C-alpha positions in Angstrom: 7.1 11.5 -1.2 3.3 11.1 -0.9 0.9 13.9 -0.2 -2.8 14.0 0.4 -4.8 16.1 -2.0 -8.3 17.1 -0.8 -11.5 17.9 -2.7 -14.4 18.8 -0.5 -15.6 15.2 -0.3 -12.4 13.6 1.1 -8.8 13.2 0.2 -6.7 11.0 -2.1 -3.0 10.3 -1.8 -0.6 10.9 -4.7 3.1 10.2 -5.1 4.9 13.4 -6.1 8.4 14.2 -7.3 10.1 17.2 -5.7 13.2 18.6 -7.5 15.6 21.4 -6.8 15.8 23.9 -9.7 17.5 27.2 -10.3 14.5 29.1 -9.1 13.9 27.0 -6.0 11.9 23.7 -6.1 9.5 22.1 -8.5 6.9 19.5 -7.7 5.1 17.2 -10.1 2.9 14.1 -9.9 3.5 11.1 -12.3 -0.2 10.2 -11.9 -1.3 13.6 -13.0 1.1 14.5 -15.8 -0.4 17.9 -16.6 0.0 19.2 -13.1 3.1 20.8 -11.6 4.0 23.7 -9.4 7.0 25.5 -8.0 8.1 27.6 -5.1 11.2 29.1 -3.5 11.2 26.5 -0.8 10.1 22.8 -0.6 7.2 23.8 1.6 6.0 26.6 -0.7 6.2 24.3 -3.8 4.2 21.6 -2.0 1.6 24.1 -0.7 1.0 25.7 -4.0 0.7 22.3 -5.6 -1.9 21.3 -3.0 -3.8 24.6 -3.5 -4.4 23.6 -7.2 -6.6 20.8 -6.0 -9.0 22.7 -3.7 -12.3 22.3 -5.5 -15.3 24.5 -4.6 -18.7 22.9 -4.4 -20.8 24.2 -7.3 -24.2 23.1 -8.6 -24.2 20.7 -11.5 -24.6 21.9 -15.1 -25.3 20.1 -18.4 -22.0 18.9 -19.9 -22.8 20.7 -23.2 -23.3 24.0 -21.4 -20.0 23.5 -19.7 -18.3 22.8 -23.1 -19.8 26.0 -24.6 -18.8 28.1 -21.7 -15.2 26.8 -21.8 -15.1 27.4 -25.6 -16.0 31.0 -25.0 -13.2 31.1 -22.4 -10.6 30.0 -25.1 -10.6 26.2 -24.6 -10.8 23.9 -27.5 -11.8 20.2 -27.7 -8.8 18.1 -28.2 -10.3 14.6 -27.7 -13.8 13.1 -27.4 -14.8 9.7 -26.2 -16.3 8.7 -22.8 -15.2 12.1 -21.7 -14.5 15.4 -23.5 -11.0 16.7 -23.1 -10.4 20.4 -23.6 -7.3 22.5 -23.5 -6.4 26.2 -23.7 -2.8 25.4 -24.6 -1.6 25.5 -21.0 -4.3 23.7 -19.0 -6.2 20.5 -19.7 -9.7 19.8 -18.5 -11.6 16.5 -18.7 -15.4 16.8 -18.7 -17.5 13.6 -18.2 -20.4 13.1 -20.6 -23.0 12.6 -17.9 -25.5 15.2 -16.5 -25.3 17.1 -14.4 -21.5 17.7 -14.4 -20.3 18.8 -10.9 -16.9 19.7 -9.6 -16.8 16.2 -8.1 -17.8 14.4 -11.4 -15.4 12.0 -12.9 
């Protein structure tokens, strides 16, 4: 199954895997391994998955300020290179090293 995920600039299509589980349905995307969702019905699972990708428009910030703010929120740097990868143990964020960083960067 393919669904369109939209950021405020347009949409991209991703192949997703929908599976029946004890609790209802789970949905994941092989192209975005850290992202998954679930729901009682197929429609609910897909809708909650899509909602994770609604990205608000925010003004850009310096990437170092973004890292400091995320560290205060409990995230730790897990990898650095072209981008900075941070995690709080459950979520993974990738921050590009260019300025300003916006919600559409990357």
